[in-house]
A tleap script that builds the chain and sets N, CA, C and O, in Angstrom:
source leaprc.protein.ff14SB
mol = sequence {
  NMET LEU GLY THR LEU ARG ARG GLY LYS ALA
  HIE TYR GLU GLY GLU ALA ASP GLY GLY VAL
  GLU ILE MET SER ASP LEU SER VAL THR GLN
  PRO GLU HIE VAL ALA ARG GLU SER PHE GLU
  VAL GLY ALA ARG LEU LEU GLU THR GLN LEU
  ASP VAL VAL LEU ASP ALA VAL THR THR ALA
  LEU ARG PRO LEU TYR ASN GLU THR TRP ARG
  GLU ASP GLU GLU PRO GLU LEU ASP VAL ALA
  ALA PHE ARG ALA ALA LEU SER VAL SER ALA
  MET SER VAL THR GLU LEU ASP ASN PRO ALA
  PHE LEU VAL VAL LEU TYR LEU ASP CYS GLY
  ASP LEU PHE ALA GLY HIE ALA VAL GLU VAL
  MET LEU GLU ARG ASP GLY ARG LEU PHE GLY
  ASN PRO GLY LEU VAL CGLY
}
set mol.1.N position { -10.610 1.571 -6.458 }
set mol.1.CA position { -9.338 1.831 -7.140 }
set mol.1.C position { -8.568 2.795 -6.308 }
set mol.1.O position { -9.001 3.199 -5.229 }
set mol.2.N position { -7.400 3.170 -6.822 }
set mol.2.CA position { -6.486 4.038 -6.102 }
set mol.2.C position { -7.069 5.440 -6.081 }
set mol.2.O position { -7.423 6.000 -7.118 }
set mol.3.N position { -7.160 5.991 -4.888 }
set mol.3.CA position { -7.656 7.330 -4.713 }
set mol.3.C position { -6.504 8.345 -4.776 }
set mol.3.O position { -6.507 9.244 -5.617 }
set mol.4.N position { -5.533 8.194 -3.887 }
set mol.4.CA position { -4.428 9.145 -3.789 }
set mol.4.C position { -3.126 8.391 -3.562 }
set mol.4.O position { -3.107 7.288 -3.017 }
set mol.5.N position { -2.020 9.030 -4.004 }
set mol.5.CA position { -0.692 8.519 -3.807 }
set mol.5.C position { 0.149 9.684 -3.354 }
set mol.5.O position { 0.082 10.732 -3.997 }
set mol.6.N position { 0.933 9.593 -2.304 }
set mol.6.CA position { 1.776 10.664 -1.803 }
set mol.6.C position { 3.094 10.127 -1.283 }
set mol.6.O position { 3.223 8.973 -0.874 }
set mol.7.N position { 4.066 11.027 -1.321 }
set mol.7.CA position { 5.332 10.657 -0.701 }
set mol.7.C position { 5.354 10.924 0.781 }
set mol.7.O position { 5.117 12.040 1.245 }
set mol.8.N position { 5.645 9.862 1.513 }
set mol.8.CA position { 5.747 10.055 2.950 }
set mol.8.C position { 7.172 10.459 3.287 }
set mol.8.O position { 7.913 10.847 2.383 }
set mol.9.N position { 7.581 10.388 4.509 }
set mol.9.CA position { 8.969 10.759 4.825 }
set mol.9.C position { 9.950 9.847 4.226 }
set mol.9.O position { 10.975 10.306 3.721 }
set mol.10.N position { 9.699 8.537 4.246 }
set mol.10.CA position { 10.612 7.560 3.714 }
set mol.10.C position { 10.009 6.671 2.655 }
set mol.10.O position { 10.729 6.142 1.808 }
set mol.11.N position { 8.668 6.491 2.685 }
set mol.11.CA position { 7.997 5.571 1.797 }
set mol.11.C position { 6.774 6.220 1.198 }
set mol.11.O position { 6.233 7.199 1.713 }
set mol.12.N position { 6.367 5.648 0.111 }
set mol.12.CA position { 5.095 6.067 -0.498 }
set mol.12.C position { 3.963 5.581 0.351 }
set mol.12.O position { 4.064 4.524 0.975 }
set mol.13.N position { 2.903 6.312 0.392 }
set mol.13.CA position { 1.680 5.979 1.083 }
set mol.13.C position { 0.524 6.513 0.245 }
set mol.13.O position { 0.734 7.262 -0.709 }
set mol.14.N position { -0.698 6.122 0.606 }
set mol.14.CA position { -1.848 6.612 -0.136 }
set mol.14.C position { -3.141 6.160 0.454 }
set mol.14.O position { -3.223 5.752 1.613 }
set mol.15.N position { -4.160 6.245 -0.378 }
set mol.15.CA position { -5.503 5.860 0.036 }
set mol.15.C position { -6.233 5.319 -1.188 }
set mol.15.O position { -6.180 5.873 -2.286 }
set mol.16.N position { -6.918 4.200 -0.936 }
set mol.16.CA position { -7.798 3.619 -1.955 }
set mol.16.C position { -9.188 4.242 -1.813 }
set mol.16.O position { -9.540 4.814 -0.781 }
set mol.17.N position { -9.941 4.108 -2.867 }
set mol.17.CA position { -11.321 4.649 -2.777 }
set mol.17.C position { -11.978 3.949 -1.561 }
set mol.17.O position { -11.707 2.792 -1.239 }
set mol.18.N position { -12.836 4.719 -0.932 }
set mol.18.CA position { -13.516 4.213 0.292 }
set mol.18.C position { -12.741 4.530 1.519 }
set mol.18.O position { -13.206 4.180 2.604 }
set mol.19.N position { -11.550 5.186 1.454 }
set mol.19.CA position { -10.860 5.617 2.593 }
set mol.19.C position { -9.886 4.618 3.201 }
set mol.19.O position { -9.407 4.831 4.315 }
set mol.20.N position { -9.574 3.501 2.472 }
set mol.20.CA position { -8.686 2.504 3.026 }
set mol.20.C position { -7.240 3.017 2.844 }
set mol.20.O position { -6.780 3.272 1.731 }
set mol.21.N position { -6.550 3.153 3.993 }
set mol.21.CA position { -5.156 3.595 4.001 }
set mol.21.C position { -4.244 2.586 3.324 }
set mol.21.O position { -4.381 1.388 3.573 }
set mol.22.N position { -3.351 3.006 2.507 }
set mol.22.CA position { -2.350 2.170 1.867 }
set mol.22.C position { -0.974 2.516 2.331 }
set mol.22.O position { -0.551 3.670 2.253 }
set mol.23.N position { -0.257 1.505 2.824 }
set mol.23.CA position { 1.151 1.680 3.300 }
set mol.23.C position { 2.038 0.868 2.358 }
set mol.23.O position { 1.549 0.006 1.628 }
set mol.24.N position { 3.302 1.138 2.374 }
set mol.24.CA position { 4.188 0.336 1.517 }
set mol.24.C position { 5.619 0.350 2.064 }
set mol.24.O position { 5.969 1.087 2.986 }
set mol.25.N position { 6.437 -0.529 1.420 }
set mol.25.CA position { 7.829 -0.498 1.718 }
set mol.25.C position { 8.604 0.080 0.510 }
set mol.25.O position { 9.804 -0.139 0.344 }
set mol.26.N position { 7.855 0.824 -0.317 }
set mol.26.CA position { 8.458 1.479 -1.476 }
set mol.26.C position { 9.075 2.799 -1.112 }
set mol.26.O position { 8.385 3.744 -0.731 }
set mol.27.N position { 10.393 2.856 -1.234 }
set mol.27.CA position { 11.164 3.992 -0.857 }
set mol.27.C position { 10.775 5.207 -1.798 }
set mol.27.O position { 10.509 5.021 -2.986 }
set mol.28.N position { 10.756 6.382 -1.245 }
set mol.28.CA position { 10.500 7.595 -2.007 }
set mol.28.C position { 11.618 7.880 -2.961 }
set mol.28.O position { 11.483 8.776 -3.794 }
set mol.29.N position { 12.737 7.156 -2.888 }
set mol.29.CA position { 13.770 7.324 -3.845 }
set mol.29.C position { 13.492 6.636 -5.213 }
set mol.29.O position { 14.162 6.892 -6.213 }
set mol.30.N position { 12.468 5.750 -5.197 }
set mol.30.CA position { 12.014 5.112 -6.447 }
set mol.30.C position { 11.101 6.028 -7.224 }
set mol.30.O position { 10.436 6.888 -6.646 }
set mol.31.N position { 11.064 5.854 -8.509 }
set mol.31.CA position { 10.146 6.690 -9.318 }
set mol.31.C position { 8.688 6.529 -8.921 }
set mol.31.O position { 8.279 5.455 -8.479 }
set mol.32.N position { 7.939 7.536 -9.068 }
set mol.32.CA position { 6.538 7.543 -8.588 }
set mol.32.C position { 5.757 6.492 -9.442 }
set mol.32.O position { 4.851 5.862 -8.898 }
set mol.33.N position { 6.055 6.281 -10.706 }
set mol.33.CA position { 5.295 5.343 -11.469 }
set mol.33.C position { 5.382 3.892 -10.937 }
set mol.33.O position { 4.457 3.089 -11.064 }
set mol.34.N position { 6.594 3.605 -10.314 }
set mol.34.CA position { 6.737 2.246 -9.728 }
set mol.34.C position { 5.776 2.094 -8.559 }
set mol.34.O position { 5.113 1.063 -8.451 }
set mol.35.N position { 5.681 3.062 -7.702 }
set mol.35.CA position { 4.677 3.017 -6.597 }
set mol.35.C position { 3.327 3.017 -7.074 }
set mol.35.O position { 2.498 2.263 -6.565 }
set mol.36.N position { 3.008 3.867 -8.090 }
set mol.36.CA position { 1.624 3.955 -8.577 }
set mol.36.C position { 1.210 2.555 -9.109 }
set mol.36.O position { 0.103 2.111 -8.804 }
set mol.37.N position { 2.019 1.880 -9.856 }
set mol.37.CA position { 1.639 0.579 -10.438 }
set mol.37.C position { 1.348 -0.438 -9.288 }
set mol.37.O position { 0.348 -1.156 -9.321 }
set mol.38.N position { 2.243 -0.472 -8.286 }
set mol.38.CA position { 2.054 -1.384 -7.142 }
set mol.38.C position { 0.775 -1.072 -6.389 }
set mol.38.O position { 0.003 -1.974 -6.065 }
set mol.39.N position { 0.544 0.234 -6.104 }
set mol.39.CA position { -0.630 0.665 -5.453 }
set mol.39.C position { -1.952 0.282 -6.223 }
set mol.39.O position { -2.939 -0.189 -5.658 }
set mol.40.N position { -1.866 0.525 -7.509 }
set mol.40.CA position { -3.053 0.257 -8.318 }
set mol.40.C position { -3.387 -1.269 -8.362 }
set mol.40.O position { -4.556 -1.654 -8.359 }
set mol.41.N position { -2.353 -2.102 -8.402 }
set mol.41.CA position { -2.646 -3.585 -8.320 }
set mol.41.C position { -3.192 -3.904 -6.966 }
set mol.41.O position { -4.131 -4.694 -6.877 }
set mol.42.N position { -2.661 -3.337 -5.887 }
set mol.42.CA position { -3.251 -3.564 -4.560 }
set mol.42.C position { -4.657 -3.127 -4.465 }
set mol.42.O position { -5.493 -3.857 -3.933 }
set mol.43.N position { -4.970 -1.926 -4.975 }
set mol.43.CA position { -6.385 -1.416 -4.924 }
set mol.43.C position { -7.277 -2.294 -5.774 }
set mol.43.O position { -8.409 -2.570 -5.378 }
set mol.44.N position { -6.809 -2.747 -6.939 }
set mol.44.CA position { -7.631 -3.625 -7.787 }
set mol.44.C position { -7.934 -4.938 -7.076 }
set mol.44.O position { -9.068 -5.418 -7.094 }
set mol.45.N position { -6.895 -5.522 -6.443 }
set mol.45.CA position { -7.087 -6.778 -5.658 }
set mol.45.C position { -8.061 -6.586 -4.515 }
set mol.45.O position { -8.884 -7.462 -4.250 }
set mol.46.N position { -7.982 -5.467 -3.840 }
set mol.46.CA position { -8.942 -5.144 -2.784 }
set mol.46.C position { -10.388 -5.145 -3.352 }
set mol.46.O position { -11.303 -5.711 -2.753 }
set mol.47.N position { -10.556 -4.514 -4.487 }
set mol.47.CA position { -11.886 -4.423 -5.109 }
set mol.47.C position { -12.345 -5.816 -5.592 }
set mol.47.O position { -13.483 -6.198 -5.318 }
set mol.48.N position { -11.522 -6.559 -6.281 }
set mol.48.CA position { -11.985 -7.778 -6.908 }
set mol.48.C position { -12.029 -8.977 -5.950 }
set mol.48.O position { -12.805 -9.909 -6.159 }
set mol.49.N position { -11.198 -8.950 -4.903 }
set mol.49.CA position { -11.087 -10.131 -4.001 }
set mol.49.C position { -11.756 -9.948 -2.678 }
set mol.49.O position { -11.691 -10.824 -1.816 }
set mol.50.N position { -12.419 -8.789 -2.498 }
set mol.50.CA position { -12.958 -8.508 -1.150 }
set mol.50.C position { -13.916 -9.625 -0.637 }
set mol.50.O position { -13.865 -10.005 0.532 }
set mol.51.N position { -14.764 -10.125 -1.519 }
set mol.51.CA position { -15.742 -11.144 -1.071 }
set mol.51.C position { -14.993 -12.434 -0.723 }
set mol.51.O position { -15.389 -13.111 0.225 }
set mol.52.N position { -13.939 -12.802 -1.439 }
set mol.52.CA position { -13.153 -13.951 -1.174 }
set mol.52.C position { -12.464 -13.776 0.199 }
set mol.52.O position { -12.446 -14.700 1.013 }
set mol.53.N position { -11.898 -12.576 0.441 }
set mol.53.CA position { -11.258 -12.289 1.699 }
set mol.53.C position { -12.247 -12.360 2.876 }
set mol.53.O position { -11.946 -12.991 3.889 }
set mol.54.N position { -13.383 -11.740 2.758 }
set mol.54.CA position { -14.398 -11.822 3.819 }
set mol.54.C position { -14.849 -13.203 4.123 }
set mol.54.O position { -15.030 -13.578 5.282 }
set mol.55.N position { -15.039 -13.991 3.041 }
set mol.55.CA position { -15.422 -15.431 3.213 }
set mol.55.C position { -14.325 -16.158 3.951 }
set mol.55.O position { -14.610 -16.922 4.873 }
set mol.56.N position { -13.119 -15.953 3.585 }
set mol.56.CA position { -11.983 -16.708 4.222 }
set mol.56.C position { -11.839 -16.308 5.696 }
set mol.56.O position { -11.583 -17.151 6.556 }
set mol.57.N position { -12.004 -15.024 5.969 }
set mol.57.CA position { -11.885 -14.593 7.365 }
set mol.57.C position { -13.045 -15.157 8.223 }
set mol.57.O position { -12.865 -15.602 9.357 }
set mol.58.N position { -14.201 -15.111 7.628 }
set mol.58.CA position { -15.406 -15.621 8.303 }
set mol.58.C position { -15.292 -17.128 8.598 }
set mol.58.O position { -15.614 -17.601 9.688 }
set mol.59.N position { -14.817 -17.858 7.568 }
set mol.59.CA position { -14.619 -19.302 7.743 }
set mol.59.C position { -13.586 -19.643 8.819 }
set mol.59.O position { -13.765 -20.546 9.637 }
set mol.60.N position { -12.504 -18.878 8.775 }
set mol.60.CA position { -11.393 -19.137 9.706 }
set mol.60.C position { -11.587 -18.685 11.151 }
set mol.60.O position { -11.205 -19.353 12.112 }
set mol.61.N position { -12.205 -17.511 11.241 }
set mol.61.CA position { -12.278 -16.884 12.568 }
set mol.61.C position { -13.639 -16.824 13.300 }
set mol.61.O position { -13.695 -16.558 14.500 }
set mol.62.N position { -14.689 -17.069 12.582 }
set mol.62.CA position { -16.023 -17.089 13.267 }
set mol.62.C position { -16.069 -18.182 14.345 }
set mol.62.O position { -16.505 -17.918 15.465 }
set mol.63.N position { -15.625 -19.403 14.021 }
set mol.63.CA position { -15.607 -20.438 15.099 }
set mol.63.C position { -14.777 -20.048 16.232 }
set mol.63.O position { -15.179 -20.265 17.375 }
set mol.64.N position { -13.611 -19.470 16.004 }
set mol.64.CA position { -12.697 -19.012 17.096 }
set mol.64.C position { -13.439 -17.993 17.977 }
set mol.64.O position { -13.389 -18.067 19.205 }
set mol.65.N position { -14.113 -17.060 17.339 }
set mol.65.CA position { -14.800 -16.047 18.110 }
set mol.65.C position { -15.884 -16.733 18.993 }
set mol.65.O position { -15.922 -16.563 20.211 }
set mol.66.N position { -16.763 -17.517 18.314 }
set mol.66.CA position { -17.857 -18.159 18.991 }
set mol.66.C position { -17.429 -19.113 20.118 }
set mol.66.O position { -18.124 -19.218 21.129 }
set mol.67.N position { -16.323 -19.788 19.960 }
set mol.67.CA position { -15.895 -20.778 20.923 }
set mol.67.C position { -14.987 -20.220 22.071 }
set mol.67.O position { -14.967 -20.772 23.172 }
set mol.68.N position { -14.288 -19.186 21.805 }
set mol.68.CA position { -13.308 -18.694 22.809 }
set mol.68.C position { -13.370 -17.203 23.116 }
set mol.68.O position { -13.067 -16.836 24.251 }
set mol.69.N position { -13.727 -16.339 22.222 }
set mol.69.CA position { -13.724 -14.855 22.464 }
set mol.69.C position { -15.045 -14.335 22.897 }
set mol.69.O position { -15.113 -13.310 23.575 }
set mol.70.N position { -16.095 -15.000 22.535 }
set mol.70.CA position { -17.441 -14.543 22.856 }
set mol.70.C position { -17.723 -14.626 24.355 }
set mol.70.O position { -17.398 -15.624 24.996 }
set mol.71.N position { -18.328 -13.576 24.910 }
set mol.71.CA position { -18.774 -13.620 26.302 }
set mol.71.C position { -19.911 -14.593 26.440 }
set mol.71.O position { -20.732 -14.724 25.531 }
set mol.72.N position { -19.976 -15.272 27.548 }
set mol.72.CA position { -21.043 -16.286 27.763 }
set mol.72.C position { -22.442 -15.813 27.521 }
set mol.72.O position { -23.279 -16.550 26.999 }
set mol.73.N position { -22.714 -14.515 27.919 }
set mol.73.CA position { -24.058 -14.014 27.804 }
set mol.73.C position { -24.369 -13.520 26.378 }
set mol.73.O position { -25.525 -13.239 26.062 }
set mol.74.N position { -23.354 -13.415 25.529 }
set mol.74.CA position { -23.595 -13.008 24.145 }
set mol.74.C position { -24.039 -14.131 23.304 }
set mol.74.O position { -23.554 -15.248 23.487 }
set mol.75.N position { -24.960 -13.911 22.358 }
set mol.75.CA position { -25.281 -15.011 21.466 }
set mol.75.C position { -24.196 -15.323 20.439 }
set mol.75.O position { -23.406 -14.440 20.105 }
set mol.76.N position { -24.134 -16.556 19.926 }
set mol.76.CA position { -23.198 -16.883 18.886 }
set mol.76.C position { -23.542 -16.060 17.656 }
set mol.76.O position { -24.710 -15.767 17.401 }
set mol.77.N position { -22.503 -15.684 16.884 }
set mol.77.CA position { -22.708 -14.950 15.650 }
set mol.77.C position { -22.772 -15.892 14.512 }
set mol.77.O position { -21.925 -16.775 14.373 }
set mol.78.N position { -23.808 -15.715 13.656 }
set mol.78.CA position { -23.978 -16.463 12.452 }
set mol.78.C position { -23.042 -15.867 11.405 }
set mol.78.O position { -22.379 -14.867 11.682 }
set mol.79.N position { -22.971 -16.451 10.212 }
set mol.79.CA position { -22.114 -15.972 9.195 }
set mol.79.C position { -22.341 -14.574 8.824 }
set mol.79.O position { -21.400 -13.785 8.735 }
set mol.80.N position { -23.618 -14.224 8.593 }
set mol.80.CA position { -23.952 -12.831 8.154 }
set mol.80.C position { -23.566 -11.809 9.217 }
set mol.80.O position { -23.047 -10.743 8.882 }
set mol.81.N position { -23.805 -12.107 10.474 }
set mol.81.CA position { -23.510 -11.098 11.593 }
set mol.81.C position { -22.005 -10.954 11.716 }
set mol.81.O position { -21.488 -9.848 11.877 }
set mol.82.N position { -21.290 -12.101 11.638 }
set mol.82.CA position { -19.802 -12.024 11.807 }
set mol.82.C position { -19.252 -11.166 10.635 }
set mol.82.O position { -18.490 -10.220 10.834 }
set mol.83.N position { -19.679 -11.544 9.399 }
set mol.83.CA position { -19.159 -10.846 8.174 }
set mol.83.C position { -19.439 -9.372 8.257 }
set mol.83.O position { -18.580 -8.562 7.907 }
set mol.84.N position { -20.637 -8.993 8.719 }
set mol.84.CA position { -21.066 -7.644 8.796 }
set mol.84.C position { -20.149 -6.795 9.702 }
set mol.84.O position { -20.031 -5.585 9.508 }
set mol.85.N position { -19.507 -7.435 10.685 }
set mol.85.CA position { -18.600 -6.758 11.593 }
set mol.85.C position { -17.260 -6.438 11.017 }
set mol.85.O position { -16.488 -5.701 11.630 }
set mol.86.N position { -16.956 -6.963 9.859 }
set mol.86.CA position { -15.636 -6.819 9.283 }
set mol.86.C position { -15.636 -5.631 8.251 }
set mol.86.O position { -16.557 -5.402 7.467 }
set mol.87.N position { -14.495 -4.924 8.360 }
set mol.87.CA position { -14.283 -3.823 7.354 }
set mol.87.C position { -12.759 -3.650 7.173 }
set mol.87.O position { -12.006 -3.738 8.142 }
set mol.88.N position { -12.336 -3.419 5.996 }
set mol.88.CA position { -10.988 -3.251 5.648 }
set mol.88.C position { -10.553 -1.800 6.066 }
set mol.88.O position { -11.150 -0.810 5.643 }
set mol.89.N position { -9.525 -1.731 6.885 }
set mol.89.CA position { -9.070 -0.443 7.414 }
set mol.89.C position { -7.805 0.037 6.815 }
set mol.89.O position { -7.568 1.241 6.719 }
set mol.90.N position { -6.945 -0.928 6.390 }
set mol.90.CA position { -5.614 -0.588 5.785 }
set mol.90.C position { -5.127 -1.681 4.920 }
set mol.90.O position { -5.597 -2.818 4.963 }
set mol.91.N position { -4.123 -1.289 4.092 }
set mol.91.CA position { -3.531 -2.236 3.195 }
set mol.91.C position { -2.068 -1.849 3.027 }
set mol.91.O position { -1.712 -0.671 3.009 }
set mol.92.N position { -1.221 -2.892 2.903 }
set mol.92.CA position { 0.203 -2.668 2.645 }
set mol.92.C position { 0.533 -3.388 1.378 }
set mol.92.O position { 0.022 -4.475 1.108 }
set mol.93.N position { 1.430 -2.749 0.565 }
set mol.93.CA position { 1.838 -3.371 -0.735 }
set mol.93.C position { 3.395 -3.348 -0.758 }
set mol.93.O position { 4.067 -2.466 -0.223 }
set mol.94.N position { 3.870 -4.375 -1.411 }
set mol.94.CA position { 5.372 -4.411 -1.745 }
set mol.94.C position { 5.497 -3.923 -3.167 }
set mol.94.O position { 4.503 -3.617 -3.826 }
set mol.95.N position { 6.766 -3.851 -3.647 }
set mol.95.CA position { 7.009 -3.439 -5.003 }
set mol.95.C position { 6.530 -4.505 -5.979 }
set mol.95.O position { 6.854 -5.682 -5.818 }
set mol.96.N position { 5.772 -4.110 -6.977 }
set mol.96.CA position { 5.176 -4.998 -7.960 }
set mol.96.C position { 6.198 -5.839 -8.638 }
set mol.96.O position { 5.885 -6.975 -8.992 }
set mol.97.N position { 7.420 -5.367 -8.853 }
set mol.97.CA position { 8.514 -6.179 -9.572 }
set mol.97.C position { 9.133 -7.180 -8.614 }
set mol.97.O position { 9.907 -8.026 -9.060 }
set mol.98.N position { 8.835 -7.133 -7.322 }
set mol.98.CA position { 9.361 -8.079 -6.378 }
set mol.98.C position { 8.675 -9.439 -6.661 }
set mol.98.O position { 7.446 -9.498 -6.695 }
set mol.99.N position { 9.425 -10.504 -6.859 }
set mol.99.CA position { 8.859 -11.806 -7.083 }
set mol.99.C position { 7.914 -12.265 -5.927 }
set mol.99.O position { 7.006 -13.070 -6.133 }
set mol.100.N position { 8.156 -11.740 -4.747 }
set mol.100.CA position { 7.402 -12.075 -3.615 }
set mol.100.C position { 6.345 -11.045 -3.320 }
set mol.100.O position { 5.967 -10.857 -2.163 }
set mol.101.N position { 5.827 -10.326 -4.412 }
set mol.101.CA position { 4.847 -9.246 -4.238 }
set mol.101.C position { 3.674 -9.765 -3.422 }
set mol.101.O position { 3.135 -10.838 -3.695 }
set mol.102.N position { 3.293 -8.997 -2.429 }
set mol.102.CA position { 2.058 -9.319 -1.636 }
set mol.102.C position { 1.314 -8.045 -1.328 }
set mol.102.O position { 1.883 -6.957 -1.235 }
set mol.103.N position { 0.033 -8.221 -1.175 }
set mol.103.CA position { -0.910 -7.209 -0.686 }
set mol.103.C position { -1.324 -7.741 0.710 }
set mol.103.O position { -1.813 -8.866 0.818 }
set mol.104.N position { -1.139 -6.978 1.714 }
set mol.104.CA position { -1.575 -7.363 3.027 }
set mol.104.C position { -2.778 -6.425 3.460 }
set mol.104.O position { -2.662 -5.201 3.524 }
set mol.105.N position { -3.880 -7.078 3.736 }
set mol.105.CA position { -5.066 -6.331 4.086 }
set mol.105.C position { -5.246 -6.438 5.656 }
set mol.105.O position { -5.062 -7.494 6.261 }
set mol.106.N position { -5.606 -5.297 6.237 }
set mol.106.CA position { -5.888 -5.304 7.707 }
set mol.106.C position { -7.359 -5.012 7.879 }
set mol.106.O position { -7.842 -3.988 7.397 }
set mol.107.N position { -8.055 -5.851 8.526 }
set mol.107.CA position { -9.493 -5.711 8.716 }
set mol.107.C position { -9.813 -5.332 10.192 }
set mol.107.O position { -9.266 -5.908 11.132 }
set mol.108.N position { -10.684 -4.378 10.344 }
set mol.108.CA position { -11.196 -4.011 11.634 }
set mol.108.C position { -12.376 -4.972 11.895 }
set mol.108.O position { -13.171 -5.214 10.986 }
set mol.109.N position { -12.496 -5.493 13.048 }
set mol.109.CA position { -13.591 -6.365 13.439 }
set mol.109.C position { -14.317 -5.906 14.655 }
set mol.109.O position { -14.845 -6.698 15.435 }
set mol.110.N position { -14.337 -4.617 14.802 }
set mol.110.CA position { -14.991 -3.988 16.031 }
set mol.110.C position { -14.360 -4.514 17.269 }
set mol.110.O position { -13.135 -4.543 17.389 }
set mol.111.N position { -15.213 -4.949 18.235 }
set mol.111.CA position { -14.663 -5.356 19.485 }
set mol.111.C position { -14.766 -6.894 19.598 }
set mol.111.O position { -14.736 -7.417 20.712 }
set mol.112.N position { -14.887 -7.638 18.464 }
set mol.112.CA position { -15.038 -9.016 18.513 }
set mol.112.C position { -13.821 -9.722 19.105 }
set mol.112.O position { -13.941 -10.716 19.821 }
set mol.113.N position { -12.620 -9.166 18.778 }
set mol.113.CA position { -11.401 -9.799 19.266 }
set mol.113.C position { -10.577 -8.809 20.120 }
set mol.113.O position { -9.352 -8.739 20.012 }
set mol.114.N position { -11.287 -8.055 20.962 }
set mol.114.CA position { -10.679 -7.181 21.887 }
set mol.114.C position { -9.719 -6.157 21.279 }
set mol.114.O position { -8.670 -5.850 21.846 }
set mol.115.N position { -10.094 -5.654 20.147 }
set mol.115.CA position { -9.318 -4.650 19.474 }
set mol.115.C position { -8.225 -5.144 18.514 }
set mol.115.O position { -7.574 -4.346 17.839 }
set mol.116.N position { -8.035 -6.477 18.464 }
set mol.116.CA position { -7.086 -6.968 17.497 }
set mol.116.C position { -7.675 -6.850 16.078 }
set mol.116.O position { -8.880 -6.933 15.839 }
set mol.117.N position { -6.746 -6.656 15.194 }
set mol.117.CA position { -7.118 -6.609 13.703 }
set mol.117.C position { -6.904 -8.013 13.115 }
set mol.117.O position { -6.280 -8.889 13.714 }
set mol.118.N position { -7.458 -8.171 11.909 }
set mol.118.CA position { -7.294 -9.420 11.169 }
set mol.118.C position { -6.371 -9.120 10.038 }
set mol.118.O position { -6.586 -8.126 9.344 }
set mol.119.N position { -5.380 -9.887 9.804 }
set mol.119.CA position { -4.394 -9.735 8.708 }
set mol.119.C position { -4.679 -10.867 7.676 }
set mol.119.O position { -4.810 -12.049 7.996 }
set mol.120.N position { -4.761 -10.384 6.401 }
set mol.120.CA position { -4.976 -11.380 5.284 }
set mol.120.C position { -3.941 -10.963 4.203 }
set mol.120.O position { -3.813 -9.785 3.870 }
set mol.121.N position { -3.243 -11.922 3.693 }
set mol.121.CA position { -2.216 -11.709 2.631 }
set mol.121.C position { -2.725 -12.254 1.315 }
set mol.121.O position { -3.258 -13.361 1.250 }
set mol.122.N position { -2.547 -11.434 0.224 }
set mol.122.CA position { -2.938 -11.823 -1.078 }
set mol.122.C position { -1.768 -11.806 -1.998 }
set mol.122.O position { -0.962 -10.876 -1.949 }
set mol.123.N position { -1.633 -12.841 -2.877 }
set mol.123.CA position { -0.581 -12.867 -3.889 }
set mol.123.C position { -1.087 -11.980 -5.065 }
set mol.123.O position { -2.239 -11.547 -5.098 }
set mol.124.N position { -0.154 -11.736 -6.031 }
set mol.124.CA position { -0.519 -10.863 -7.096 }
set mol.124.C position { -1.745 -11.386 -7.973 }
set mol.124.O position { -2.488 -10.602 -8.564 }
set mol.125.N position { -1.892 -12.694 -8.008 }
set mol.125.CA position { -2.987 -13.233 -8.768 }
set mol.125.C position { -4.298 -13.298 -7.957 }
set mol.125.O position { -5.305 -13.805 -8.450 }
set mol.126.N position { -4.283 -12.785 -6.718 }
set mol.126.CA position { -5.471 -12.706 -5.875 }
set mol.126.C position { -5.665 -13.893 -4.959 }
set mol.126.O position { -6.614 -13.916 -4.176 }
set mol.127.N position { -4.767 -14.904 -5.039 }
set mol.127.CA position { -4.917 -16.072 -4.154 }
set mol.127.C position { -4.487 -15.681 -2.755 }
set mol.127.O position { -3.588 -14.861 -2.569 }
set mol.128.N position { -5.129 -16.268 -1.796 }
set mol.128.CA position { -4.714 -16.091 -0.388 }
set mol.128.C position { -3.335 -16.696 -0.127 }
set mol.128.O position { -3.050 -17.803 -0.585 }
set mol.129.N position { -2.509 -16.007 0.577 }
set mol.129.CA position { -1.176 -16.513 0.983 }
set mol.129.C position { -1.250 -16.792 2.495 }
set mol.129.O position { -1.238 -15.862 3.301 }
set mol.130.N position { -1.322 -18.026 2.855 }
set mol.130.CA position { -1.425 -18.411 4.241 }
set mol.130.C position { -2.878 -18.246 4.637 }
set mol.130.O position { -3.782 -18.158 3.806 }
set mol.131.N position { -3.058 -18.207 5.966 }
set mol.131.CA position { -4.395 -18.159 6.546 }
set mol.131.C position { -4.661 -16.819 7.230 }
set mol.131.O position { -3.717 -16.248 7.776 }
set mol.132.N position { -5.857 -16.290 7.237 }
set mol.132.CA position { -6.143 -15.044 7.959 }
set mol.132.C position { -5.768 -15.245 9.442 }
set mol.132.O position { -5.927 -16.344 9.972 }
set mol.133.N position { -5.296 -14.235 10.081 }
set mol.133.CA position { -4.959 -14.317 11.506 }
set mol.133.C position { -5.144 -13.002 12.217 }
set mol.133.O position { -5.278 -11.948 11.595 }
set mol.134.N position { -5.149 -13.083 13.537 }
set mol.134.CA position { -5.220 -11.897 14.352 }
set mol.134.C position { -3.862 -11.349 14.580 }
set mol.134.O position { -2.883 -12.068 14.782 }
set mol.135.N position { -3.831 -9.991 14.541 }
set mol.135.CA position { -2.567 -9.237 14.827 }
set mol.135.C position { -2.870 -8.055 15.748 }
set mol.135.O position { -4.007 -7.605 15.886 }
set mol.136.N position { -1.810 -7.588 16.358 }
set mol.136.CA position { -1.963 -6.386 17.241 }
set mol.136.C position { -2.324 -6.704 18.576 }
set mol.136.O position { -2.481 -5.807 19.403 }
savepdb mol mol.pdb
quit
């Protein structure tokens, strides 16, 4: 759930339980309760949909790793080993009242993809929006 909420220089920011950084496009000129509601929905989706997200990332990106990013001398990663390398490092939320509300999760995958993060977008109902992909 939501750990902390604070006003940044221009936008609200915070932290979910477990140390996941939360960023937003919510201006500090908006009331704090607007930001808190959006952040709480994001933190709840992180908590309830994490297994779905990890499964989707593993299904989409494990073959890519094994076929193109893996060094020849390294063994192929099975589902459990690939999934174990993933951890959520940050999250971004939009305003809850926005019809296009999204929670964007950024996953650290160690050195599997040469420092690139994985980006996963969730709609307000927890469904994946698009496919997981590499960023950075």
